[in-house]
N, C-alpha and C positions, 0 to 999 in steps of 0.2 A: 309729727303726723298732723295733717291739716284736718280742720273740723268738717263734719259732713255738710254738704250744701243745704241751704234752706230751700225747701220745695213748697211752692205755692200752687194751690189748686183753684181753678176758676170754672164755674158752670153758668153759662148764659143760655142754655138750651139750644145750642147749635144743632142744626138738622142735617147738614151736608158737609162733606170733606172740604169743599171750597169755602164754605162759610166758617168752619172751625179753623181753617188755615188763616183766614183773615183775622179772626179773633185772636188766635195764637200770636200772630205777628204784632198785633196791637198791644196785647198784654205784655209781650216781651219788651216792647219799647217803653211801656209804662213802668216796668219793674227793673229793667236791666241797668242798674247804676252801681253794681258791685264790681270788684276787680276782675273776676273770672268771667269766662264766656258762659252764657246761660245755655242750659239744655232744655229744649222745648218739646213736649210730647202731647199727643191727643189720645183720648180714651173713649171707648164706647161705653155708655152708661145705660143700664136698664132700670134706673130709679124712676119711678113715676109711670104713668100710663103709656108713654111713648119713648122708645129708645132714642137716645141723642148722644151728642159728643161733648166731652169736657176737655179742658186744657190743664196741663201741669208745667210749671217752669221751675227748674232747679237753678239756684243762684249761688255759685261758689263764693265764699268769703263775704256773703251779705250780712248786714246787721239786721236781725229780725225786727227790732223796734223801728228802725228807719224805714224798712220795707212796709211795715204795717202802717206807719203814720203817713208815708208818702205814696208809695206805689199802690197799696191796696185801696187807699182812699181815692186815688185817681181812677182805678178800675171801677170802683163803685160809682164814681161820678159819671164815667162813660156809660156804664150799664147799671142803672139804679137798682134793678132787681137781680143783680148777679149774686151768686153765692161764692164766697171766697174762704179758703182755709189757708192759714199762714202760721206754721208752727202749731202751738197749742191754741191759737185763736181762730175764730171763724166769725163770719157775719153773713147775713142774708137769710132767705127763706129756708125752713127746715124740710120743705117738700117742694115738688115741682108745680104745685097748684098755681103759683103766681109768679114764678121766675125760676132761676136756677135752684139747685138743691145742694145744701151743705153736705149732705151724705154723699151725693154724687161727686162733689169736688174732693171730699176726703178720700173716697175710693180711688180717684185718679192719683192723688198724692201717694197712697199706699202702693198702688201698682208701679208708680215711678220709682219710689224708694226701693221696692223689692225687685224691680225690673221683670215683673211677671207678665205684663202686657202693656201695650201702648205703641203708638205710631210716632216716630221721631220726625219732627219738622226741622229742628236745629240740633246739632250734636257736634262734638269735637271733630274738626276736619271737614265738616259739611260745606263750609264756605268755599273750599277748594274744588268741589265737585261741580264744575261748570263745563259746558261744551262737551267734547269727546275726550275721554281719558282712558289710560290702560286699566283694565279691570283689576289688575293686581294692586293698583294704587288704593283702591277702596279699602282693602283690609290693611295695607301697609301704612296708610297715612291718615286714616280716620278711626273713629270709635267702633266701626262695624266689625263684628267678630267673624262673620261668615257670609259668603254669597251663595245663594241657592239658585241654580239655573234650571228653569223649566224646559222640558223637552230634552233634545240631544245634548250630551256633554260637549264641552268646547275646550280648546287649548287655553292655557293660562295667559297667553299674550293677546287675547282678544280685546277689542275696544268696547267701552261702554259709552253710549250716547246718553248723556244725563238728562237732556231736555230741561235742565235747570229744575228738576223736580225729583229728588231722591228721598224716599220715605221708608227707611228700614223699620222693622218692628222688633220688640222684645219678645223672645220666646224662652221661657225658663231660665232667664238670666243672661241669655245670649242676644246680641243685637244682630239681626239677620236681614239682609237685603235680598229680596226675590227679584230676579231679572228674567227676561225672555228674549228669544231671538227676534231680530228685526231685519228689514231689507238692508242690503249692503253688507251683510256679514258681520254686523255689530250686535251688541246686546243693548236692551233698554230696560229701565226699571219697570216692573210689572204694573205698578200703579201709574196710570196715565195722568198727566197734568190737566187733561180735559176729559174727565170721566163722563160716561153716559149717565143720564139721570137715574137709571135703575141701579147703578153701581156707586153713585155719589152719596148715598145716604147711610153708608156703614163703612 
């Protein structure tokens, strides 16, 4: 039985989905030196006076000491006021008064480990979800447990236009992708890659 993946939480007080996606991609590249594929998620935090978004990255097969000495140090170099949790260790501000919050980062790690909440940016099989694919492939070939279609039901052989932006969420331990009908008789992920400002901050 393999050891549980090391989960690293990072809070740099990201305010929008676009901003946190950029942070998540940067953090992943700084940390991802382990043998397995990283699982990257974002989380809504209400720590501090303003709700914001944090990042968690699960690293299968990672050496915690190596991640702490290399990856976490690189994250702190990129964002000096970042709060980072890595296994039993943490670094950064304890509150959001001057930067990220260790508490917010730790809550993101807990949500990731428990699969209680979070929006997945990278997950097993996600790299194959490009262009237009059969909807059935999403559950058959990725970590997504279930697809939820908004509006009218549709046949199983319908196509999903991914728009290169597939962001399922954890709900009670299940990874669920919400999709909606679009022009041309296809489905698209409910979360748009170009959200309007009112929808981009949560």
